[in-house]
FIGUTOR-619226 format. One record per residue (C-alpha): residue number from 1; x, y, z. Coordinates in Angstrom, 3 decimals, padded with zeros to 6 digits. Layout:
! residues N
<zator resi="NUM" east="X" north="Y" up="Z"/>
...
***
This chain:
! residues 255
<zator resi="1" east="014.053" north="-017.563" up="017.877"/>
<zator resi="2" east="012.973" north="-020.020" up="015.206"/>
<zator resi="3" east="014.985" north="-019.861" up="011.999"/>
<zator resi="4" east="013.310" north="-017.966" up="009.325"/>
<zator resi="5" east="013.619" north="-020.724" up="006.697"/>
<zator resi="6" east="011.017" north="-022.551" up="009.014"/>
<zator resi="7" east="008.420" north="-019.725" up="008.334"/>
<zator resi="8" east="006.084" north="-020.411" up="005.751"/>
<zator resi="9" east="003.807" north="-017.718" up="006.451"/>
<zator resi="10" east="002.889" north="-015.714" up="003.230"/>
<zator resi="11" east="003.702" north="-012.053" up="002.925"/>
<zator resi="12" east="000.796" north="-010.301" up="001.061"/>
<zator resi="13" east="001.507" north="-006.902" up="-000.623"/>
<zator resi="14" east="-001.408" north="-004.500" up="-000.673"/>
<zator resi="15" east="-001.004" north="-001.575" up="-003.038"/>
<zator resi="16" east="-002.825" north="001.881" up="-003.058"/>
<zator resi="17" east="-005.335" north="003.898" up="-004.887"/>
<zator resi="18" east="-005.840" north="003.009" up="-008.579"/>
<zator resi="19" east="-002.654" north="001.217" up="-008.338"/>
<zator resi="20" east="-001.930" north="-002.656" up="-008.841"/>
<zator resi="21" east="000.461" north="-005.373" up="-008.047"/>
<zator resi="22" east="003.046" north="-004.849" up="-011.149"/>
<zator resi="23" east="003.337" north="-001.256" up="-009.476"/>
<zator resi="24" east="005.425" north="-002.710" up="-006.850"/>
<zator resi="25" east="008.049" north="-003.183" up="-009.531"/>
<zator resi="26" east="011.499" north="-004.423" up="-008.462"/>
<zator resi="27" east="010.492" north="-004.485" up="-004.564"/>
<zator resi="28" east="008.504" north="-007.484" up="-004.716"/>
<zator resi="29" east="011.424" north="-009.890" up="-005.847"/>
<zator resi="30" east="014.013" north="-007.943" up="-003.686"/>
<zator resi="31" east="011.780" north="-008.741" up="-000.464"/>
<zator resi="32" east="011.245" north="-012.205" up="-001.894"/>
<zator resi="33" east="015.255" north="-012.610" up="-002.119"/>
<zator resi="34" east="015.657" north="-011.483" up="001.676"/>
<zator resi="35" east="012.537" north="-013.780" up="003.042"/>
<zator resi="36" east="011.967" north="-017.636" up="003.012"/>
<zator resi="37" east="008.261" north="-016.710" up="003.157"/>
<zator resi="38" east="006.110" north="-016.858" up="000.101"/>
<zator resi="39" east="005.601" north="-013.181" up="-001.117"/>
<zator resi="40" east="002.127" north="-012.831" up="-002.807"/>
<zator resi="41" east="000.152" north="-009.969" up="-004.503"/>
<zator resi="42" east="-003.487" north="-009.637" up="-005.019"/>
<zator resi="43" east="-005.429" north="-006.609" up="-006.709"/>
<zator resi="44" east="-008.540" north="-005.394" up="-004.894"/>
<zator resi="45" east="-011.774" north="-004.797" up="-006.822"/>
<zator resi="46" east="-011.552" north="-002.125" up="-009.494"/>
<zator resi="47" east="-007.813" north="-002.244" up="-009.953"/>
<zator resi="48" east="-005.234" north="-004.524" up="-011.676"/>
<zator resi="49" east="-006.490" north="-007.973" up="-012.680"/>
<zator resi="50" east="-010.066" north="-006.912" up="-011.245"/>
<zator resi="51" east="-010.141" north="-003.697" up="-013.040"/>
<zator resi="52" east="-013.418" north="-004.700" up="-014.604"/>
<zator resi="53" east="-015.333" north="-004.861" up="-011.317"/>
<zator resi="54" east="-016.964" north="-001.954" up="-009.461"/>
<zator resi="55" east="-014.886" north="-000.638" up="-006.675"/>
<zator resi="56" east="-016.695" north="-000.663" up="-003.365"/>
<zator resi="57" east="-016.858" north="002.539" up="-001.409"/>
<zator resi="58" east="-015.609" north="001.217" up="001.914"/>
<zator resi="59" east="-012.328" north="-000.170" up="003.199"/>
<zator resi="60" east="-013.970" north="-003.290" up="004.523"/>
<zator resi="61" east="-015.278" north="-004.204" up="001.326"/>
<zator resi="62" east="-012.104" north="-003.515" up="-000.391"/>
<zator resi="63" east="-010.389" north="-005.814" up="002.045"/>
<zator resi="64" east="-012.824" north="-008.416" up="001.531"/>
<zator resi="65" east="-012.183" north="-008.745" up="-002.299"/>
<zator resi="66" east="-008.507" north="-009.165" up="-001.348"/>
<zator resi="67" east="-008.962" north="-011.554" up="001.568"/>
<zator resi="68" east="-011.215" north="-013.804" up="-000.437"/>
<zator resi="69" east="-008.308" north="-014.529" up="-003.019"/>
<zator resi="70" east="-005.862" north="-015.285" up="-000.111"/>
<zator resi="71" east="-008.161" north="-018.015" up="001.240"/>
<zator resi="72" east="-008.140" north="-019.688" up="-001.909"/>
<zator resi="73" east="-004.352" north="-019.511" up="-002.343"/>
<zator resi="74" east="-002.257" north="-022.732" up="-001.825"/>
<zator resi="75" east="000.136" north="-021.146" up="000.388"/>
<zator resi="76" east="-002.279" north="-019.730" up="002.806"/>
<zator resi="77" east="-002.545" north="-021.909" up="006.111"/>
<zator resi="78" east="-004.215" north="-019.337" up="008.414"/>
<zator resi="79" east="-001.824" north="-016.560" up="008.730"/>
<zator resi="80" east="-000.549" north="-013.752" up="006.966"/>
<zator resi="81" east="001.827" north="-011.000" up="007.222"/>
<zator resi="82" east="000.328" north="-007.774" up="005.365"/>
<zator resi="83" east="002.943" north="-005.233" up="003.662"/>
<zator resi="84" east="000.621" north="-002.127" up="002.661"/>
<zator resi="85" east="000.927" north="001.092" up="001.067"/>
<zator resi="86" east="-001.267" north="004.056" up="001.331"/>
<zator resi="87" east="-004.939" north="002.795" up="000.795"/>
<zator resi="88" east="-003.493" north="-000.476" up="001.200"/>
<zator resi="89" east="-002.590" north="000.237" up="004.825"/>
<zator resi="90" east="-005.940" north="000.992" up="005.502"/>
<zator resi="91" east="-007.130" north="-002.469" up="004.324"/>
<zator resi="92" east="-004.180" north="-004.092" up="006.520"/>
<zator resi="93" east="-005.387" north="-002.220" up="009.593"/>
<zator resi="94" east="-009.022" north="-003.284" up="008.930"/>
<zator resi="95" east="-007.867" north="-006.730" up="008.214"/>
<zator resi="96" east="-006.011" north="-006.964" up="011.292"/>
<zator resi="97" east="-009.187" north="-005.563" up="013.478"/>
<zator resi="98" east="-011.617" north="-007.884" up="011.865"/>
<zator resi="99" east="-009.701" north="-011.228" up="011.982"/>
<zator resi="100" east="-007.033" north="-010.771" up="014.510"/>
<zator resi="101" east="-006.215" north="-014.532" up="014.748"/>
<zator resi="102" east="-005.252" north="-014.343" up="010.883"/>
<zator resi="103" east="-002.833" north="-011.433" up="010.718"/>
<zator resi="104" east="000.816" north="-012.124" up="011.746"/>
<zator resi="105" east="001.730" north="-008.657" up="011.450"/>
<zator resi="106" east="001.297" north="-005.366" up="009.340"/>
<zator resi="107" east="003.514" north="-003.039" up="007.978"/>
<zator resi="108" east="001.873" north="000.203" up="007.085"/>
<zator resi="109" east="003.898" north="002.475" up="004.451"/>
<zator resi="110" east="002.866" north="006.306" up="003.998"/>
<zator resi="111" east="-000.801" north="005.236" up="005.351"/>
<zator resi="112" east="-003.132" north="007.416" up="007.480"/>
<zator resi="113" east="-006.247" north="007.143" up="009.377"/>
<zator resi="114" east="-009.288" north="009.054" up="010.866"/>
<zator resi="115" east="-009.297" north="010.396" up="013.695"/>
<zator resi="116" east="-005.416" north="010.324" up="014.006"/>
<zator resi="117" east="-004.788" north="012.998" up="011.348"/>
<zator resi="118" east="-006.954" north="015.601" up="009.926"/>
<zator resi="119" east="-008.096" north="015.149" up="006.305"/>
<zator resi="120" east="-005.758" north="017.904" up="004.927"/>
<zator resi="121" east="-002.789" north="015.893" up="006.258"/>
<zator resi="122" east="-004.154" north="012.434" up="004.990"/>
<zator resi="123" east="-004.221" north="014.091" up="001.553"/>
<zator resi="124" east="-002.073" north="017.103" up="001.280"/>
<zator resi="125" east="-004.393" north="020.025" up="000.348"/>
<zator resi="126" east="-001.854" north="021.506" up="-002.059"/>
<zator resi="127" east="-002.410" north="018.606" up="-004.439"/>
<zator resi="128" east="-006.372" north="018.952" up="-004.394"/>
<zator resi="129" east="-006.119" north="021.024" up="-007.983"/>
<zator resi="130" east="-003.598" north="018.296" up="-009.450"/>
<zator resi="131" east="-005.685" north="015.218" up="-008.267"/>
<zator resi="132" east="-009.214" north="016.720" up="-009.147"/>
<zator resi="133" east="-007.843" north="017.490" up="-012.975"/>
<zator resi="134" east="-006.305" north="013.805" up="-013.388"/>
<zator resi="135" east="-009.272" north="012.401" up="-015.199"/>
<zator resi="136" east="-009.650" north="015.277" up="-017.380"/>
<zator resi="137" east="-006.287" north="014.271" up="-018.843"/>
<zator resi="138" east="-005.392" north="011.508" up="-021.413"/>
<zator resi="139" east="-004.394" north="008.080" up="-020.077"/>
<zator resi="140" east="-000.983" north="008.745" up="-020.875"/>
<zator resi="141" east="-000.832" north="012.202" up="-019.419"/>
<zator resi="142" east="-002.521" north="010.932" up="-016.148"/>
<zator resi="143" east="000.307" north="008.438" up="-015.460"/>
<zator resi="144" east="002.847" north="011.108" up="-015.969"/>
<zator resi="145" east="001.052" north="013.141" up="-013.612"/>
<zator resi="146" east="000.710" north="010.540" up="-011.034"/>
<zator resi="147" east="004.472" north="009.703" up="-011.351"/>
<zator resi="148" east="005.530" north="013.230" up="-010.565"/>
<zator resi="149" east="003.135" north="013.321" up="-007.422"/>
<zator resi="150" east="004.357" north="009.951" up="-006.025"/>
<zator resi="151" east="008.017" north="010.108" up="-006.664"/>
<zator resi="152" east="010.684" north="012.197" up="-005.048"/>
<zator resi="153" east="013.195" north="011.449" up="-007.966"/>
<zator resi="154" east="013.093" north="013.761" up="-011.089"/>
<zator resi="155" east="012.460" north="010.646" up="-013.333"/>
<zator resi="156" east="013.930" north="010.952" up="-016.868"/>
<zator resi="157" east="013.702" north="007.301" up="-017.553"/>
<zator resi="158" east="010.785" north="007.118" up="-020.201"/>
<zator resi="159" east="010.751" north="003.223" up="-019.745"/>
<zator resi="160" east="008.981" north="003.865" up="-016.306"/>
<zator resi="161" east="006.409" north="006.152" up="-017.761"/>
<zator resi="162" east="005.879" north="004.046" up="-020.674"/>
<zator resi="163" east="005.317" north="000.966" up="-018.503"/>
<zator resi="164" east="002.762" north="002.617" up="-016.495"/>
<zator resi="165" east="000.889" north="003.775" up="-019.458"/>
<zator resi="166" east="000.887" north="000.357" up="-021.181"/>
<zator resi="167" east="-000.395" north="-001.198" up="-017.804"/>
<zator resi="168" east="-003.385" north="001.485" up="-017.894"/>
<zator resi="169" east="-004.242" north="000.652" up="-021.407"/>
<zator resi="170" east="-004.331" north="-003.002" up="-020.379"/>
<zator resi="171" east="-006.192" north="-002.584" up="-017.283"/>
<zator resi="172" east="-007.894" north="000.687" up="-017.396"/>
<zator resi="173" east="-009.053" north="002.021" up="-013.840"/>
<zator resi="174" east="-012.133" north="003.958" up="-014.525"/>
<zator resi="175" east="-012.935" north="007.399" up="-013.208"/>
<zator resi="176" east="-015.759" north="006.198" up="-011.118"/>
<zator resi="177" east="-013.561" north="003.395" up="-009.475"/>
<zator resi="178" east="-010.864" north="006.004" up="-008.638"/>
<zator resi="179" east="-013.487" north="008.191" up="-007.129"/>
<zator resi="180" east="-014.886" north="005.319" up="-004.983"/>
<zator resi="181" east="-011.463" north="003.927" up="-003.888"/>
<zator resi="182" east="-010.860" north="007.606" up="-002.785"/>
<zator resi="183" east="-014.119" north="007.915" up="-000.971"/>
<zator resi="184" east="-013.495" north="004.517" up="000.931"/>
<zator resi="185" east="-009.930" north="006.189" up="001.737"/>
<zator resi="186" east="-011.512" north="009.335" up="003.234"/>
<zator resi="187" east="-014.215" north="007.519" up="005.251"/>
<zator resi="188" east="-011.687" north="005.152" up="006.871"/>
<zator resi="189" east="-011.395" north="005.360" up="010.762"/>
<zator resi="190" east="-009.171" north="003.210" up="013.032"/>
<zator resi="191" east="-011.425" north="002.482" up="016.003"/>
<zator resi="192" east="-009.206" north="000.122" up="017.789"/>
<zator resi="193" east="-005.605" north="-000.792" up="018.120"/>
<zator resi="194" east="-004.917" north="-004.146" up="016.217"/>
<zator resi="195" east="-003.259" north="-006.769" up="018.539"/>
<zator resi="196" east="-000.645" north="-007.993" up="015.877"/>
<zator resi="197" east="003.051" north="-006.479" up="015.811"/>
<zator resi="198" east="003.233" north="-003.439" up="013.638"/>
<zator resi="199" east="006.018" north="-001.662" up="011.664"/>
<zator resi="200" east="005.323" north="001.949" up="010.296"/>
<zator resi="201" east="007.219" north="003.267" up="007.572"/>
<zator resi="202" east="007.071" north="006.761" up="005.896"/>
<zator resi="203" east="008.739" north="009.207" up="003.423"/>
<zator resi="204" east="010.178" north="012.287" up="004.467"/>
<zator resi="205" east="009.505" north="013.776" up="001.088"/>
<zator resi="206" east="006.092" north="012.351" up="000.552"/>
<zator resi="207" east="004.168" north="014.981" up="-001.414"/>
<zator resi="208" east="000.659" north="013.354" up="-001.098"/>
<zator resi="209" east="000.349" north="012.378" up="002.695"/>
<zator resi="210" east="001.929" north="014.404" up="005.397"/>
<zator resi="211" east="004.555" north="012.064" up="007.358"/>
<zator resi="212" east="003.056" north="013.277" up="010.418"/>
<zator resi="213" east="000.134" north="010.865" up="009.619"/>
<zator resi="214" east="002.741" north="007.955" up="010.150"/>
<zator resi="215" east="003.906" north="009.596" up="013.220"/>
<zator resi="216" east="000.550" north="009.443" up="014.528"/>
<zator resi="217" east="-000.122" north="005.946" up="013.680"/>
<zator resi="218" east="003.080" north="004.778" up="015.229"/>
<zator resi="219" east="002.307" north="006.669" up="018.419"/>
<zator resi="220" east="-001.354" north="004.909" up="018.577"/>
<zator resi="221" east="-000.088" north="001.641" up="017.804"/>
<zator resi="222" east="003.191" north="001.828" up="019.989"/>
<zator resi="223" east="004.856" north="000.594" up="017.070"/>
<zator resi="224" east="008.585" north="001.134" up="015.495"/>
<zator resi="225" east="008.497" north="003.819" up="012.745"/>
<zator resi="226" east="011.228" north="004.021" up="010.129"/>
<zator resi="227" east="011.428" north="007.139" up="008.139"/>
<zator resi="228" east="013.390" north="007.380" up="004.813"/>
<zator resi="229" east="015.027" north="010.750" up="004.471"/>
<zator resi="230" east="014.293" north="011.514" up="000.736"/>
<zator resi="231" east="011.935" north="009.289" up="-000.714"/>
<zator resi="232" east="008.395" north="010.167" up="-002.005"/>
<zator resi="233" east="005.090" north="008.606" up="-001.474"/>
<zator resi="234" east="005.948" north="005.573" up="-003.694"/>
<zator resi="235" east="009.054" north="004.451" up="-001.616"/>
<zator resi="236" east="008.756" north="000.879" up="-003.453"/>
<zator resi="237" east="009.816" north="002.898" up="-006.359"/>
<zator resi="238" east="012.218" north="005.357" up="-005.110"/>
<zator resi="239" east="014.242" north="003.060" up="-003.126"/>
<zator resi="240" east="013.011" north="-000.465" up="-003.114"/>
<zator resi="241" east="015.961" north="-002.069" up="-001.543"/>
<zator resi="242" east="015.963" north="000.025" up="001.430"/>
<zator resi="243" east="012.141" north="-000.781" up="001.773"/>
<zator resi="244" east="012.907" north="-004.591" up="001.318"/>
<zator resi="245" east="015.565" north="-004.354" up="004.172"/>
<zator resi="246" east="013.283" north="-002.809" up="006.780"/>
<zator resi="247" east="010.445" north="-004.974" up="006.319"/>
<zator resi="248" east="012.506" north="-008.299" up="005.998"/>
<zator resi="249" east="014.256" north="-007.506" up="009.222"/>
<zator resi="250" east="011.027" north="-006.870" up="011.045"/>
<zator resi="251" east="009.483" north="-010.040" up="009.774"/>
<zator resi="252" east="012.375" north="-012.122" up="010.591"/>
<zator resi="253" east="012.501" north="-010.763" up="014.167"/>
<zator resi="254" east="008.901" north="-012.404" up="014.636"/>
<zator resi="255" east="009.757" north="-015.805" up="013.755"/>
***
């Protein structure tokens, strides 16, 4: 096994629906501390730094908006490890299928795909009313609602809420872009098995996506599956150190 210090393949973090790279929080630096690989983060069209662009309505187009950024980055030498949450996981799987020589590994966190899981598991039906009403709320109330839906902790830390609200004000994701991203996610279908190594991570207390979606992904990909016992959908917020440890161990084993 080659020492991890010799591996300069970048690790690219991909977030989910309406989220941006800053929402990874402390997880990004924790993962970087455990790997010699460069840890990168780019937003897809319609979110984060690219919030003024129109979000595509297909996962392939969303993926390409990120891939074009990586191709122009100084650390990219032809290979990348993809670490992806939720909608980001669909981009990662699509990327691995479209450009198999480019993807060294994929880590899919609380993600899903047709036809492996039914629509009511890919987005829990109990949350349909709350999600439908998100953009009827003020930006501040909307971020509070998203936090409540995506974390298993009863957060009383107003700093987190105020931080998310500030980011939304700086880079507002429009209702139209959110709906287009949701449409892209709902239409995504995994039509073949990516050739690269894969790790599946899920959260037992995920209120948005049924953990059975990750079980189905792991079975289909014949991949290892690590499940957190209490975290919510945004496991990077709930337990970033645990997540960083799982992913770092996986990537180091590939070197």
